[in-house]
N, C-alpha and C positions, 0 to 999 in steps of 0.2 A: 504494500499499498504506501502511495508516493502522497508527501505532503499536499499536492496540490488538489486533492481532490477528496473527500468524505468517506469515510469507510461504510461499504455496502456490510448485507448480512450475509454473503457468499465470502466476505473476505476472513483469515483465521484471525482468532484473538490468539494474541501472546500476551502470556503471563510472565511478571519477572520472576526472576533465578531464586529460588529461596537461598537463603546465609547457607553456608558451609555450617553445619553444627556441632559435628565430631560426637564424640560421645555424653555429652550436656545438655540439660535443656538452656533452651534460650530461649528469649521474650514472647518470639513470634510461634514458638509451639502454643502458645494461651491467645495468640489474636485470630483463631475462628477460620484459618482458611487453610492453604494445603500441608500445612509441615500440622497443625492440629488436628485434620482428617487421617494423617500420619501415623501420628500419637495414637490417636484413637483406635485403627483399626490394626495397627503391628502390636501395639503393649497391652490396651484394654480388654477390643473385644477377642482379642484373639484369648484370652486368658479366662473370661464371662462370658463368651458365646450362649446364649438360651435365643428359644423362642420371643421373648419379650424385648430383651436388648437389640437382636438383631437388626431391628427396622433402623435403629437410632433415630428416634421421632421423640420433638420436644419432652412428650409422654410418655411412659410405660402400659400398654393395653392391657387389662389384665383379666383374667376369669371372676364369675361371680363366688364371692363367699358369703354359706350360710353363717348368721349369726350376727355376733358383735363383734368388733373390729377393736385392735389394738396397736396406738403407732407412736415410736422412739423414737428422739435424734441424740445425738452426741457429738462433741467435736473430739479430736485428738490431736496434742501437741507434744505429746513425751518428749523427751532426752534424755539421753542417745535414741537413734532411728530403732538399734537394733544391740537389744539386751537377753542375756542369760535366759532362754526359755519361752520367749519370742519377741516379737517387734512391733513397730506400730501398724502394720496393716491387720496383724494377726490380731493386738489389740483392738482394734476400730470394729471387727465383727462380732469378736465375742462381748462386747462391751452391749450392743445394741440388742445384739441376740441374748443377755443374761436380764437387759433390763423389761424386755417382753416378757421372757419367761418366768419370772420372780411375781408379775400383774399377772398369773393365770392365762396367758397367751400361747399358742402354738407360733414361734417365726416362721415366716416363710419368704418375706422379700425385702428387699435392701437395696438404699439406692447407696452410692461414692460419691462423695466428692471429694478431689483433690486440689489445694492449694500447693502449686508447686513453685520451688526460690527459682529463680534465675540460676544456673551453675551448676543443677545438684546433676549429677554423674546419673545416665540414662540405665545403668546396668544397677544403681541404685533403687529406681523407680520399679526397674521391672523386678527385683528381688523384693519390693513390698508387694507388688499387686499380684506376684505368684503366692504369698503368704495370705493374701486376700483372700484367692482364689482356693486353696487348701483350707482357710480355715472356714470361708462358705458350705462347701463340700461335708467338711466334718459336722458342720450344724446344720445342716439339712435347709442352707436357704438360698436362694439365686439372688444375682444381682442384676437388677433391670431395668436401672437407667442410671447417670450420673453427670457428672460437671467438672473440666476441669480449668484451673484458671494458673496463669503464670504470674510470676512480681516479681520485681525486681531484689537485687543481691541484697539480703541483710533484710529484707520485709518476712520471712517465715522461715526462718531457723530450717531449711531446709525441705521439709514436709510436713504440712497440718493435713488431716483427715477430718473429714465429716459421712457419717451413715446415720443414715434415716431406717428404721424398719417398719414393718407391719405382719402384724398376727393375730390368729381366731380366737378367740377368746372361747376356753373349755369351756362346755354346759355347766350351769352349774356353781362355778368358782365363786367364791365371795370371800376377798382378801384385801386386809387393810386395818388403819388403827384404829376403827369406829369398830373394830370386834373381840378388841384387846380385854380381858378382865383380870382383875386383881384374881394371882394363884397361878396363871398361866407361866408355863415353862419358856425358857429363851435357850434356841440352841443353833450351835456352829457345826457346818458340816467340817473344818478342817483346822489345820495351823492359822494365826493370823500375821499381817505383816510382810511374807513373805515378798509380795509384789515391789511395795513401797521397798523397802531394804534392797532389794536386788537393783533397781531402779537408781537410788542413792549409789550404791558400791559402785555403779557401772561409771556412772555421770563424775563422779568424785575422785575416780581412783581407789577406792578405799582396801584394794587388794585381800576382801576375805577369801581367803582357799578354801572353799567348800564346795559344796555340789549344790548350793541355794540358786532357785533362776525363781523367776516370774511363776504365777501359778496361773496367769490366763488359761479359761478353759472354758467351753458353753456348757451350762447348765441346764439347759431344754430336758436331757435325760433324767437327770437327778432330779429338779421340780416335777417331773410325771410320775416320776417312781412315787414320790413321796403325797402329791397330789391324787392318786389312785390306788393310796393306800386303803382309805378310807378313814382314815384319821382325821381328828379336829384339829385343820390347818387355821389361824386365824391371821396371819400374817408372813410375807413374806419378802426379803430384801437381797441383792448382792453389797456387801459391804465394799464400796470403792474409795473415792476422796473420802479422807476422814476418817475411814476404818469405819472400825463398830462402833465406835465412841458416836461417830456422826449419827450413824442409824438409831442408837439406843436415844438421843438426845430429841432427833427427831419424833421420835415416839413416846416421849413425858411427855411434849410440847401437843402433841396432838392429840391424846389420850388423855392426858390429866392424871397419869400414874406416876409411880417411883418404880425404877428397875434396881435389882440389886444383884452383881454379878460376881462371882465368887474367883476370886483370882486364880487361885489353885487350881480352878476345872477349866481356865480359858487355855485351848493348846498352843502350845508357841515352840517352834524351834528352835535348839538351841543357838546356830546362829544369829538367829534372829532376837533373840532374848539378849546374846553378849553384845552385836549392833545397839541395840537399842539401848543396854546397860551404859555402853560406852558414850552415846550419842544423848542420853539422858530424855529421852525418845518415852514414851508408852505404848506397849504394842497395839495397845485398843484404838493408838489415833492413826495408825499405819494404813493405808491402803493396800486393796485385793481384788483382783481382779480373777477369781476362779472360785471364791468362797461363798457359801448360803448361809445366810442368819435367819431363821423360823423362828415362830413363835406358837408355840402350840397350847391345847389344853393339858391342864397337868396327867387328868389321867392317861393320856395318851405319848407323854412327855418319852419315855423310857422305848416304845415303842416305834416310835419317827425318829429317834436315836439309832436303834437296830437299825429300821429302813435304811437312813441314810449311809451307816454304817455299811450294810450290803451291796453299794456302788462304789468304783474306784473311786473319784471325785469325795467319795464321803465316808471315805474308810479311818480319819481321825476325827469323826464326828463328835460331839460332846454337850451335854446340858452345861449349860452356864453360868445359869443365872434365874430368875420369877421376879414376875410383877406381883407390885405391892400397893397396894390401896390405904396403907393404913401411917404411910409417910409424905412427906411434901412431896410434888414433884421433883425428884432429881435421878440422876444417877449414881448410885453409891458400888462402891466396891470393896468385900468382905475380905478381909489381907488374913493370912496363914493365921493369925493370932485370934481371929474373929471380930476384929475392930472394924468399924466402916468409914472409910474416906470417900468424900464428893470426889467424880470423876469431870475433870472440867472439861468445857467446851469451848479447845479454841476457838481464836475471833481470826487467825492466819494457819495457812497450811503449814505443817512442820517438815516438811519435804515436797516443793513445789516442781511444779511440770510432771507428775508420774503417770498423766496418763492422756 
């Protein structure tokens, strides 16, 4: 086409040649043009391909679902991106799947949003995406829609993820603080603080020479086992940010009761206990990513503990406390000698950037 005549529909369209990206993310990957399409096709669609995602429409068109729906969303900014026992991709899937599961829902679909920093190695992104894929398969959910944004260097610390999930509510399930009564028992599915201390050690180079790793895991099967047992389960939660302490303080505020925790009954592995002792942190304040906290009717407490212990994720399950109605609303910890102390509710996170 020459400069002295207008272009006609028959003339070929010339596109600018994309910049040489090498092996790293560049800003053009987020501009919605050719490089974006290449990223979606070669990295994302290849990993998550399914009938709902394949059309790459603005919205996933899903089949009808009988019953009530549950929806959850969370964002993940963990540092470092990879750590013993997991990574940001695994964490993103498990976190949203678990939020749905403890609400009484069967997780079905997830969305995936990526905020990628310019300069992130493509190989790092591929590793995270493959981890998301594997965690979704393990959790029996499909990634059906998503979005990718690229921001300038220094704006995202490598990579941030957001996942939103949709699940089908289990018929007849009624869980929540409104069902908690004095006398109910508090159960934990396993040791506390593994995730938070693992992240801290990896980030700060504490050099914990041990087998300690994040407990990140999908809780769907464990929750289904408990809810299908016929036991009177009142409340479920996965104690992530703020740990067990944060969940118990939420219960106290919502239900107007006191919760007394038996310190000796709380399962804590020796590595976490030692690290918390050195750092001056209560293990009850440290985040978990694969543990279940349940409140059940007193008559069903031991049966519920045994039910959890029958699953690999609940093998260290324990009854750690009880709900009280004769105390001022507070979280109390009973020490080895029987004395009670108030478990504080920190105003700031003792371990930032853990999920």
